[in-house]
C-alpha positions in Angstrom: 18.8 -4.0 7.3 19.9 -6.0 10.4 23.0 -3.9 10.5 21.0 -0.7 10.6 18.8 -2.1 13.3 21.8 -3.0 15.4 23.3 0.4 14.9 20.1 2.1 15.9 19.7 -0.2 18.9 23.3 0.4 20.1 23.0 4.1 19.5 19.8 4.3 21.6 21.4 2.2 24.4 24.5 4.4 24.4 22.4 7.6 24.6 20.3 6.1 27.5 23.5 5.1 29.4 24.9 8.6 29.0 21.9 10.2 30.8 22.9 11.9 34.0 20.9 9.7 36.3 21.0 6.5 34.2 18.2 5.3 32.0 15.8 4.6 34.8 12.5 3.3 33.3 13.4 4.8 29.9 13.6 2.1 27.2 15.5 3.5 24.1 14.1 3.0 20.6 14.2 0.5 19.1 13.5 -1.8 22.0 13.2 -4.8 19.6 13.6 -5.8 16.0 9.8 -5.8 15.6 9.6 -2.2 16.9 12.3 -1.2 14.4 10.5 -2.9 11.5 7.2 -1.2 12.3 8.9 2.2 12.1 11.4 1.6 9.3 10.1 -1.1 7.0 8.7 1.4 4.5 12.1 3.0 4.2 13.8 -0.4 3.8 11.5 -1.7 1.1 9.2 -0.4 -1.6 5.9 -2.1 -2.7 5.1 -1.8 -6.4 2.3 -3.3 -8.4 1.5 -3.4 -12.0 -1.8 -3.8 -13.9 -1.3 -6.6 -16.5 -3.2 -6.8 -19.8 -4.1 -10.5 -20.2 -4.3 -10.0 -24.0 -0.5 -9.3 -24.0 0.3 -12.8 -22.9 0.4 -16.1 -24.8 -1.2 -19.4 -23.7 1.8 -20.2 -21.5 1.5 -16.8 -19.7 4.7 -15.5 -21.3 4.6 -11.7 -22.1 4.6 -10.8 -25.8 7.8 -9.1 -27.0 7.9 -5.4 -26.2 5.1 -5.5 -23.7 5.6 -3.1 -20.7 3.0 -3.4 -17.9 1.5 -0.2 -16.6 
């Protein structure tokens, strides 16, 4: 993930430097790692959750054999 951030940052800086009259006040995206994460975190990671049936676990909270959570 950090490599993709650095590549995006370097690409944005290169494109800004290539502008005819320089970058001026323009700040290429991403201007920081936090800005990158706000825009790209959903592409980098996936959130999943499962509904667990407590009757499918023993007293030590170990799943019974063959149990697949929904």
